[in-house]
N, C-alpha and C positions, 0 to 999 in steps of 0.2 A: 808026096810026103811034105808036110808043112815044116818049114824051118823056123825055129824060135831062137832069137839071140837076145837073151836077157840075163841079168844076174839077180836072182831073188833068193839066193841062199842065205839063210839066217846066220847072223854072227854068233848067236847063242842057241844051242840045241833046245833049251827049255822054252824058247819063244816060237819054235817051229809049229806049223799047223800039224794036227795029228795025222792027217791023211792028205794025199794029193787031191786036187780039185776034180770032182766028177761032173757028170752031166747036169745035175741040179745046181751045182756051184757055178758052172759056166752059164747056165740060164739066168741065175740070179745076177751074175756079173754083167750080162747083157742088159737085163731089165733095169739095173741100177747103175749103168755105166757112167752117167754124168756125175752122180754123187761119189762113186768110187774113184773116178778120175780126179775129182777135187780133193778127195782124201789123200790119194797117192801124191798129188802135186803139193799138198801141204806137208808131206813128210811121213804120212802113215806108212808103216812097213808093209810090204806086199804079203808077207806071211801072217799078218795079224788075223785074217780070216781066210777061209778057202775061197770065198768069192773075190776077195782082193787079190789072192794069188792067181786065180783064173783070169781076172782082168789084166793083171800084169803080164801074164803069159800071152794073152790075146794081143795086147798092144805091141809085144815084141816079135810077132810073127812077121815074116818077110812081106806078106800081103799088106798088113797094117802099116808097116814102116814105109813101103812104097806109096801107100795112100797118103800118109802124112807128108812125105817128100813132095808128092804131086800137089797137095794142098798148098804147101809153101810156094812152089813154083807157080801155081795158079794165082796165088795172092800177088806175086810179083808181076805176072803177066797182066792181070786186071788193073793193077796200079799204074801200068805204063800205057794203057789204052787212053785215048782222048775221052773226055767226059761225053756221055750220051744221054739223051732223054729217055731212050729205051734201055732200061737197066737189065743186065743179065743175071744179077744177083740182088737179093733184097737189101743188102748193105754193101756199099762200095768201100774198098780199102782207102785208107788215108795215104795219099800219094807221098807226102813229105815224110811221114813216119817210115813207110816201106823203103823209100829211097835212102834214107839215113841208115837203116838197119840192113840194107841189102847184102853187104859182105857176110854178116853173121847169119842171115837167113840162108844164103847159099851154102855156107859151111855146114849148117845144120842139115840141110837137104842132102848134101854129100855124105855126111856121117850116117844118115838114115839108110842110104843106099849101099854103104860099104860092107855091111854084114857083120861088123864087129859088135860084141855085146854092148848093150846100152842099159842104163839104169831106168827102171820103169817110172821113177819119179819124173825124170826129164821127158819121157814119152807122154805121160799123163799131163804134165804142165804144158807141153806143146799143144796137145789136143784142146785143153781148156783155153789157151791163148787164142787159137784159131777159131774156136766156136763162140767166143765172147764178142757179140756184136757191138757192145759198148766199150770194148777194150782198146788197147793201143794199136791194134792192127787196123781199126776202122774209125777211130776218133782222133781228132787233133787235140791232144791234151798237152802234157808237158812235152817240150821239144824233143827229148830223147827217150820217151817212154817205151817205144817199141824196141829200140836198141838195148835198153837196160833189161827189158823182159826177155829178149832173145838171148842176150849174154847169160842171163840166169838159167834159161833152158839149156843152153850149150854146156854150162858148168854142171848142171844136174844130170846131163846125159852120161857123164863120166861114171863108169862102174865103181871107181874108187871113191867118188864124191858123195 
């Protein structure tokens, strides 16, 4: 049995989706995952469509949460390896950014693994952050760009936030 730990209950009954997400909704959520994740990260409510609700529920499964935590831990591990001519990934993490954001990154990974309910907005924002090859995980932009982004994700993970 898959465990899901999310809070997608609408604050207002009139805004709720008319039905729970079914197989076609789950398929649409997978097909349009990148767009829906960006919508959720931008503040779109998960119950705005059944595809958004299905995606939010998918992001909150134990398996998906463990995968996100593993991605964060892998990012840290790759950033601590010495530079190599033979890359294991297409884009290498920015060592300085990851080093500066390390406490927040590890706190987020711990929260993903603890099983407590998390806000789908934070889960989607984390997925977008990790997948953006031009984002603060992988480029040396502003000195504290990844720290700021990780702190925002941490804040958005709060169910009350």
